[in-house]
PABA-588497 format. One line per 5 residues: number of its first residue (from 0); for each residue x negated, y negated, z negated of N, C-alpha, C. Coordinates in steps of 0.2 Angstrom, whole numbers, plus 5000, padded with zeros to 4 digits. Layout:
N
NUM) X/Y/Z/X/Y/Z/X/Y/Z ~ ...
***
This chain:
288
0) 4800/5094/5518/4795/5091/5522/4794/5096/5528 ~ 4792/5093/5534/4791/5097/5540/4784/5098/5540 ~ 4782/5104/5543/4775/5106/5544/4775/5109/5551 ~ 4769/5108/5555/4768/5111/5561/4762/5114/5561 ~ 4761/5120/5565/4755/5124/5566/4753/5124/5573
5) 4746/5122/5573/4743/5122/5580/4739/5128/5580 ~ 4740/5132/5585/4736/5138/5586/4732/5138/5592 ~ 4726/5138/5592/4722/5137/5598/4719/5144/5600 ~ 4719/5146/5606/4716/5152/5608/4710/5151/5612 ~ 4704/5152/5610/4698/5149/5613/4695/5155/5617
10) 4694/5154/5623/4690/5159/5627/4683/5159/5625 ~ 4679/5164/5627/4672/5165/5625/4668/5160/5628 ~ 4670/5157/5633/4666/5152/5637/4670/5145/5637 ~ 4674/5144/5632/4678/5137/5632/4673/5131/5631 ~ 4667/5132/5629/4663/5127/5628/4662/5123/5635
15) 4663/5126/5641/4662/5123/5647/4667/5117/5648 ~ 4672/5117/5645/4677/5112/5645/4674/5106/5641 ~ 4670/5107/5637/4666/5101/5633/4660/5100/5636 ~ 4659/5097/5642/4653/5095/5645/4649/5101/5647 ~ 4652/5106/5649/4648/5112/5651/4643/5115/5646
20) 4645/5114/5640/4641/5116/5634/4636/5111/5632 ~ 4635/5106/5635/4630/5101/5633/4633/5096/5628 ~ 4639/5095/5627/4642/5091/5622/4643/5096/5616 ~ 4646/5093/5611/4648/5097/5605/4654/5101/5607 ~ 4654/5107/5604/4660/5112/5605/4667/5109/5602
25) 4672/5112/5605/4679/5110/5602/4679/5112/5595 ~ 4684/5109/5591/4685/5112/5584/4688/5119/5584 ~ 4688/5122/5579/4691/5128/5578/4699/5127/5577 ~ 4703/5132/5578/4710/5131/5577/4711/5128/5570 ~ 4716/5124/5570/4718/5121/5564/4726/5121/5562
30) 4727/5120/5556/4734/5119/5554/4736/5112/5553 ~ 4741/5109/5556/4743/5102/5555/4748/5102/5549 ~ 4747/5098/5544/4753/5098/5539/4758/5092/5541 ~ 4756/5088/5545/4761/5082/5547/4760/5081/5555 ~ 4764/5077/5557/4764/5075/5564/4759/5069/5565
35) 4755/5067/5560/4751/5061/5560/4746/5062/5566 ~ 4745/5068/5568/4740/5069/5573/4742/5065/5580 ~ 4748/5063/5581/4750/5060/5587/4751/5064/5593 ~ 4751/5071/5591/4751/5076/5597/4759/5078/5598 ~ 4762/5079/5592/4769/5081/5593/4774/5075/5591
40) 4778/5074/5596/4783/5069/5595/4789/5070/5590 ~ 4791/5077/5590/4796/5079/5585/4794/5086/5584 ~ 4796/5089/5578/4795/5096/5576/4801/5100/5578 ~ 4800/5105/5583/4806/5109/5584/4807/5113/5578 ~ 4814/5115/5578/4816/5119/5572/4815/5127/5574
45) 4814/5129/5580/4813/5136/5582/4809/5136/5588 ~ 4806/5142/5588/4802/5144/5594/4805/5150/5598 ~ 4805/5150/5605/4802/5145/5608/4805/5138/5609 ~ 4801/5133/5608/4804/5126/5608/4800/5122/5614 ~ 4800/5116/5614/4797/5112/5619/4790/5112/5619
50) 4787/5115/5614/4780/5115/5613/4777/5122/5614 ~ 4781/5127/5615/4778/5134/5615/4774/5134/5622 ~ 4768/5137/5621/4764/5138/5627/4760/5131/5630 ~ 4761/5126/5626/4758/5119/5628/4750/5120/5628 ~ 4747/5118/5633/4739/5118/5633/4737/5112/5630
55) 4732/5113/5625/4729/5108/5622/4721/5108/5622 ~ 4718/5103/5622/4711/5102/5622/4709/5097/5617 ~ 4705/5099/5611/4703/5095/5606/4709/5092/5603 ~ 4714/5095/5602/4720/5092/5598/4724/5088/5603 ~ 4723/5088/5609/4727/5083/5614/4731/5088/5619
60) 4737/5086/5621/4740/5089/5626/4737/5088/5633 ~ 4736/5093/5636/4733/5092/5643/4738/5090/5648 ~ 4743/5094/5649/4748/5092/5654/4755/5090/5650 ~ 4756/5084/5650/4762/5081/5647/4768/5084/5649 ~ 4773/5083/5646/4780/5085/5648/4783/5081/5653
65) 4789/5082/5655/4792/5078/5660/4794/5071/5658 ~ 4794/5066/5663/4796/5059/5661/4802/5059/5657 ~ 4803/5055/5652/4809/5055/5648/4810/5048/5646 ~ 4812/5043/5650/4812/5036/5648/4816/5034/5642 ~ 4821/5038/5641/4826/5037/5635/4823/5039/5629
70) 4817/5043/5629/4815/5045/5622/4812/5040/5618 ~ 4814/5040/5611/4812/5035/5606/4808/5039/5601 ~ 4803/5035/5598/4799/5039/5593/4804/5041/5587 ~ 4801/5045/5583/4805/5048/5577/4807/5042/5572 ~ 4802/5038/5571/4803/5032/5567/4805/5026/5570
75) 4808/5026/5576/4810/5020/5580/4805/5017/5584 ~ 4807/5012/5588/4801/5009/5592/4797/5005/5588 ~ 4791/5004/5591/4786/5000/5588/4788/4993/5587 ~ 4786/4989/5582/4789/4983/5581/4783/4978/5582 ~ 4785/4972/5584/4780/4966/5585/4777/4964/5579
80) 4770/4964/5579/4767/4962/5573/4766/4954/5573 ~ 4768/4952/5567/4769/4944/5566/4765/4942/5560 ~ 4763/4935/5560/4760/4932/5555/4753/4935/5553 ~ 4749/4937/5559/4743/4940/5558/4738/4935/5556 ~ 4732/4938/5553/4727/4934/5551/4722/4932/5557
85) 4718/4927/5557/4713/4926/5562/4708/4931/5561 ~ 4707/4936/5566/4702/4941/5565/4700/4944/5572 ~ 4694/4946/5573/4692/4949/5579/4688/4956/5577 ~ 4690/4961/5581/4687/4967/5580/4684/4970/5587 ~ 4678/4973/5586/4675/4975/5592/4673/4983/5591
90) 4673/4987/5597/4670/4993/5597/4665/4994/5603 ~ 4659/4995/5601/4654/4995/5606/4652/5003/5607 ~ 4652/5005/5613/4651/5012/5615/4644/5013/5614 ~ 4642/5019/5611/4635/5021/5610/4631/5022/5616 ~ 4624/5022/5616/4620/5023/5622/4620/5031/5624
95) 4622/5035/5620/4623/5042/5622/4630/5045/5621 ~ 4633/5048/5626/4640/5050/5626/4640/5056/5622 ~ 4646/5057/5619/4648/5063/5615/4648/5069/5620 ~ 4650/5068/5626/4650/5074/5631/4645/5072/5636 ~ 4640/5076/5637/4635/5074/5642/4635/5078/5648
100) 4641/5082/5649/4641/5086/5655/4643/5083/5662 ~ 4644/5076/5662/4647/5073/5668/4641/5070/5672 ~ 4635/5069/5669/4629/5066/5672/4630/5059/5672 ~ 4634/5056/5668/4635/5048/5668/4636/5046/5660 ~ 4634/5040/5659/4635/5038/5652/4639/5031/5652
105) 4645/5032/5649/4650/5027/5649/4647/5022/5644 ~ 4647/5015/5646/4645/5010/5641/4650/5004/5641 ~ 4649/5000/5636/4653/4994/5636/4657/4993/5629 ~ 4662/4989/5629/4665/4987/5623/4672/4986/5624 ~ 4676/4986/5619/4683/4983/5619/4684/4979/5613
110) 4686/4973/5614/4687/4967/5609/4694/4966/5608 ~ 4697/4966/5602/4704/4964/5600/4704/4959/5595 ~ 4708/4953/5596/4708/4948/5592/4715/4945/5591 ~ 4716/4942/5585/4722/4938/5584/4721/4931/5581 ~ 4726/4927/5582/4725/4920/5579/4729/4920/5572
115) 4727/4915/5568/4731/4914/5562/4738/4913/5563 ~ 4742/4917/5559/4749/4916/5560/4752/4918/5566 ~ 4749/4921/5571/4751/4923/5577/4754/4929/5577 ~ 4757/4931/5583/4760/4938/5584/4756/4942/5590 ~ 4755/4948/5588/4752/4952/5593/4744/4950/5593
120) 4741/4954/5598/4734/4953/5598/4732/4952/5606 ~ 4726/4950/5607/4723/4949/5613/4717/4954/5614 ~ 4718/4958/5620/4713/4963/5621/4709/4962/5627 ~ 4702/4963/5626/4697/4962/5632/4693/4969/5632 ~ 4694/4972/5638/4691/4978/5639/4685/4977/5644
125) 4679/4980/5643/4674/4980/5648/4670/4986/5647 ~ 4671/4991/5652/4668/4997/5652/4665/4998/5659 ~ 4659/5002/5659/4656/5004/5665/4652/5011/5664 ~ 4650/5013/5670/4646/5019/5670/4650/5026/5670 ~ 4656/5025/5673/4660/5031/5673/4657/5036/5678
130) 4659/5043/5676/4657/5048/5681/4661/5048/5687 ~ 4660/5052/5692/4663/5053/5698/4671/5053/5697 ~ 4674/5048/5700/4682/5048/5698/4685/5053/5702 ~ 4683/5056/5707/4687/5061/5711/4686/5068/5707 ~ 4681/5069/5703/4680/5075/5699/4683/5074/5692
135) 4683/5068/5689/4684/5067/5682/4690/5062/5681 ~ 4691/5058/5685/4696/5053/5684/4703/5054/5686 ~ 4708/5050/5685/4707/5043/5682/4706/5044/5674 ~ 4703/5040/5671/4701/5040/5664/4706/5037/5660 ~ 4706/5039/5654/4711/5037/5649/4707/5034/5643
140) 4710/5029/5639/4707/5027/5633/4712/5025/5628 ~ 4711/5027/5622/4716/5026/5617/4713/5024/5610 ~ 4716/5021/5606/4714/5020/5599/4716/5026/5595 ~ 4711/5029/5592/4713/5035/5588/4713/5034/5580 ~ 4717/5039/5577/4719/5038/5570/4713/5037/5565
145) 4707/5041/5567/4702/5041/5562/4696/5038/5565 ~ 4691/5036/5561/4685/5033/5563/4680/5039/5565 ~ 4675/5037/5569/4670/5042/5571/4665/5043/5566 ~ 4664/5049/5564/4659/5051/5558/4652/5049/5560 ~ 4648/5049/5556/4641/5047/5557/4637/5052/5562
150) 4640/5058/5563/4637/5063/5568/4639/5061/5575 ~ 4644/5057/5576/4646/5055/5582/4651/5059/5585 ~ 4654/5064/5581/4659/5069/5584/4665/5065/5586 ~ 4667/5065/5592/4673/5061/5594/4679/5065/5592 ~ 4679/5072/5592/4684/5076/5590/4687/5075/5583
155) 4683/5072/5579/4685/5071/5572/4689/5065/5571 ~ 4690/5061/5577/4695/5055/5577/4702/5058/5577 ~ 4703/5064/5578/4710/5067/5579/4714/5064/5584 ~ 4720/5062/5583/4725/5060/5588/4725/5052/5588 ~ 4730/5050/5592/4731/5043/5593/4734/5039/5588
160) 4733/5033/5587/4736/5029/5582/4744/5029/5584 ~ 4748/5031/5579/4755/5033/5581/4759/5032/5575 ~ 4760/5026/5572/4764/5025/5566/4771/5026/5567 ~ 4774/5026/5573/4781/5028/5574/4782/5035/5575 ~ 4777/5039/5575/4778/5046/5576/4781/5048/5582
165) 4778/5045/5588/4781/5047/5594/4778/5053/5597 ~ 4772/5054/5596/4768/5060/5599/4767/5058/5607 ~ 4763/5063/5610/4761/5062/5617/4764/5067/5622 ~ 4769/5071/5620/4771/5076/5624/4775/5073/5630 ~ 4779/5068/5629/4782/5064/5634/4778/5058/5636
170) 4777/5057/5643/4772/5052/5645/4775/5045/5643 ~ 4770/5041/5641/4772/5034/5639/4776/5030/5645 ~ 4781/5027/5643/4785/5023/5648/4783/5016/5648 ~ 4778/5014/5652/4775/5008/5652/4780/5002/5653 ~ 4786/5003/5656/4791/4998/5656/4794/4997/5649
175) 4793/5001/5644/4796/5000/5638/4790/5002/5633 ~ 4785/4997/5632/4779/4999/5628/4781/5000/5621 ~ 4786/4997/5618/4788/4998/5611/4790/5006/5610 ~ 4791/5009/5615/4793/5017/5614/4787/5021/5615 ~ 4781/5018/5616/4775/5022/5617/4771/5022/5611
180) 4766/5027/5610/4761/5027/5605/4758/5020/5604 ~ 4757/5017/5598/4754/5011/5597/4747/5011/5600 ~ 4743/5016/5599/4736/5017/5601/4735/5019/5609 ~ 4741/5020/5612/4740/5023/5619/4739/5017/5624 ~ 4733/5014/5624/4732/5008/5628/4732/5010/5636
185) 4730/5016/5638/4730/5018/5645/4737/5019/5647 ~ 4742/5022/5643/4749/5023/5644/4752/5016/5645 ~ 4751/5012/5641/4755/5005/5641/4752/5001/5647 ~ 4745/5001/5648/4742/4996/5652/4739/4998/5658 ~ 4739/5005/5659/4736/5008/5665/4729/5012/5664
190) 4729/5017/5667/4723/5021/5667/4717/5018/5670 ~ 4711/5020/5669/4705/5017/5671/4704/5021/5678 ~ 4704/5016/5684/4703/5019/5690/4698/5015/5694 ~ 4694/5011/5691/4689/5007/5694/4683/5007/5689 ~ 4677/5006/5693/4671/5006/5689/4666/5001/5692
195) 4665/4996/5688/4667/4995/5681/4674/4993/5680 ~ 4676/4994/5674/4683/4993/5672/4684/4987/5667 ~ 4687/4981/5670/4688/4975/5666/4695/4974/5665 ~ 4698/4973/5659/4705/4971/5659/4705/4966/5653 ~ 4711/4962/5653/4712/4957/5648/4720/4957/5648
200) 4722/4958/5642/4730/4958/5641/4731/4957/5634 ~ 4738/4956/5633/4740/4955/5626/4744/4961/5624 ~ 4744/4963/5617/4748/4969/5615/4752/4966/5609 ~ 4758/4967/5609/4762/4965/5603/4762/4969/5597 ~ 4760/4976/5598/4761/4981/5593/4755/4983/5588
205) 4749/4981/5590/4743/4982/5586/4743/4976/5581 ~ 4739/4978/5575/4739/4973/5570/4732/4972/5567 ~ 4730/4966/5565/4724/4965/5562/4725/4964/5554 ~ 4731/4966/5552/4733/4965/5545/4731/4972/5542 ~ 4727/4973/5538/4725/4980/5535/4731/4983/5531
210) 4736/4979/5529/4742/4982/5526/4747/4985/5531 ~ 4746/4984/5537/4751/4986/5542/4749/4993/5544 ~ 4754/4997/5545/4753/5004/5548/4750/5004/5555 ~ 4751/4998/5559/4748/4997/5565/4741/4994/5565 ~ 4738/4994/5559/4731/4991/5559/4726/4996/5562
215) 4722/4993/5566/4717/4997/5570/4710/4996/5568 ~ 4709/4991/5564/4702/4989/5562/4697/4994/5559 ~ 4700/5000/5556/4696/5005/5553/4697/5011/5557 ~ 4699/5011/5563/4699/5016/5568/4694/5016/5573 ~ 4696/5020/5579/4691/5021/5584/4694/5020/5591
220) 4690/5019/5596/4692/5019/5603/4689/5026/5606 ~ 4693/5030/5610/4690/5036/5613/4692/5035/5620 ~ 4687/5037/5624/4688/5037/5632/4688/5045/5634 ~ 4693/5046/5638/4694/5053/5640/4693/5054/5648 ~ 4691/5060/5650/4692/5062/5657/4700/5063/5658
225) 4701/5065/5664/4709/5065/5666/4712/5071/5662 ~ 4708/5076/5660/4711/5082/5657/4710/5081/5649 ~ 4709/5075/5647/4709/5073/5640/4702/5075/5636 ~ 4697/5078/5640/4691/5079/5636/4688/5072/5634 ~ 4685/5072/5628/4683/5066/5625/4676/5065/5628
230) 4675/5059/5631/4668/5058/5634/4664/5054/5629 ~ 4667/5049/5626/4663/5045/5622/4668/5041/5617 ~ 4665/5038/5612/4670/5035/5607/4666/5030/5602 ~ 4669/5026/5599/4666/5021/5595/4670/5018/5590 ~ 4668/5016/5584/4672/5013/5579/4673/5005/5580
235) 4679/5003/5578/4680/4996/5578/4676/4993/5572 ~ 4673/4987/5572/4670/4983/5567/4673/4976/5567 ~ 4674/4973/5562/4676/4966/5562/4670/4962/5563 ~ 4670/4958/5568/4664/4954/5570/4666/4946/5569 ~ 4672/4945/5567/4673/4938/5566/4680/4937/5562
240) 4680/4932/5557/4686/4931/5554/4690/4925/5557 ~ 4687/4923/5563/4691/4918/5567/4693/4920/5573 ~ 4695/4916/5578/4698/4919/5584/4692/4919/5590 ~ 4686/4920/5588/4681/4920/5593/4680/4928/5595 ~ 4678/4929/5601/4677/4936/5603/4670/4938/5602
245) 4665/4935/5600/4659/4937/5599/4654/4937/5605 ~ 4648/4937/5604/4643/4936/5610/4643/4942/5615 ~ 4646/4948/5612/4646/4954/5617/4652/4955/5621 ~ 4657/4951/5620/4663/4951/5623/4663/4948/5630 ~ 4667/4950/5635/4667/4947/5641/4674/4946/5643
250) 4675/4939/5644/4682/4937/5646/4683/4936/5653 ~ 4685/4941/5657/4686/4940/5664/4691/4935/5667 ~ 4690/4933/5673/4695/4928/5676/4701/4932/5678 ~ 4700/4938/5680/4705/4943/5682/4704/4950/5681 ~ 4708/4954/5679/4707/4961/5678/4705/4964/5684
255) 4701/4970/5683/4698/4973/5689/4703/4978/5692 ~ 4709/4979/5689/4714/4983/5692/4721/4981/5689 ~ 4726/4983/5693/4733/4982/5690/4735/4988/5686 ~ 4740/4988/5683/4743/4993/5679/4745/4999/5683 ~ 4742/5005/5682/4743/5011/5686/4749/5015/5682
260) 4755/5016/5685/4760/5020/5681/4757/5027/5680 ~ 4759/5030/5675/4757/5037/5673/4761/5042/5678 ~ 4757/5046/5681/4760/5051/5685/4759/5058/5682 ~ 4764/5061/5679/4764/5067/5675/4762/5073/5680 ~ 4763/5072/5686/4761/5078/5691/4754/5078/5693
265) 4750/5073/5691/4743/5072/5693/4739/5077/5690 ~ 4736/5082/5693/4731/5086/5690/4724/5086/5693 ~ 4723/5080/5696/4716/5079/5699/4711/5077/5693 ~ 4705/5079/5695/4700/5077/5690/4699/5082/5684 ~ 4701/5088/5685/4700/5093/5679/4693/5094/5679
270) 4690/5095/5674/4683/5097/5673/4682/5104/5676 ~ 4676/5105/5680/4675/5112/5683/4676/5118/5678 ~ 4680/5122/5681/4681/5128/5677/4686/5128/5671 ~ 4689/5122/5670/4693/5121/5664/4699/5125/5664 ~ 4702/5126/5670/4709/5130/5669/4708/5136/5666
275) 4704/5141/5668/4704/5147/5664/4699/5148/5658 ~ 4695/5143/5658/4690/5143/5652/4691/5138/5647 ~ 4696/5134/5647/4697/5129/5642/4700/5132/5636 ~ 4703/5127/5632/4706/5129/5626/4714/5129/5627 ~ 4717/5135/5625/4724/5135/5626/4727/5135/5619
280) 4733/5132/5618/4736/5132/5612/4744/5133/5613 ~ 4746/5136/5608/4754/5137/5608/4756/5133/5601 ~ 4760/5129/5601/4762/5125/5596/4769/5127/5593 ~ 4768/5130/5587/4774/5132/5583/4776/5128/5577 ~ 4782/5127/5576/4784/5123/5570/4789/5126/5566
285) 4789/5125/5559/4794/5128/5555/4796/5123/5550 ~ 4802/5124/5547/4805/5119/5542/4802/5122/5535 ~ 4800/5118/5531/4798/5120/5524/4803/5118/5519
***
């Protein structure tokens, strides 16, 4: 069995990266027993390896590696989800954000539904209230592996939904969404660059079948600033066993933006003081 070790070196004032101290602090260093976190695409057999010296914040890689269009997940590409039940799940953002340091409160919901016997899901996104885009954007949103606990700690959701064990080191290639993390919605369909943000699209790889590894109904949605700081999060809840989207969903005539390709060189929007005061991690791995 492979194991990976995530070592975080936290500065005395690293809380500044988490909402200037107004949000909950980042978690302490942790040891990962598997790659389920969605952070590591593969476990190197020696160090220094491709992850030595990688900066992380709250278990997420800040600066992704170089574009690698040929990279495939460890478990192969994501597969189209078929013969799904008729179901609708929705995650509604709370009235108070996890990170309060930006001076804004992101609100809204994401609704994902499937039809009986159909393939893939329909996604409706309706978010608003983003902080200053020049300082904090473009924003990211992903489906994360675990639900938000009752205390609202977005850090506890860990990494992205990633049944293919792709990891997030190499940027998602939106031209080949099957090679991306299943939960990486921003990578596959574009970062958030407008406020409000309204989008409507189909995804072939998410599932409403609880027995599927790509099932998202017991997981969460997390919105990040450009440097991956977690601004807010919410759990998915089933609101209908039919193909209705519920009274809180908004079905726009057109999306508010087109897909924005990921630019790994984009360093804009880092939180103030993050570079020297953030959380730095070196990722080492060993064979057991």
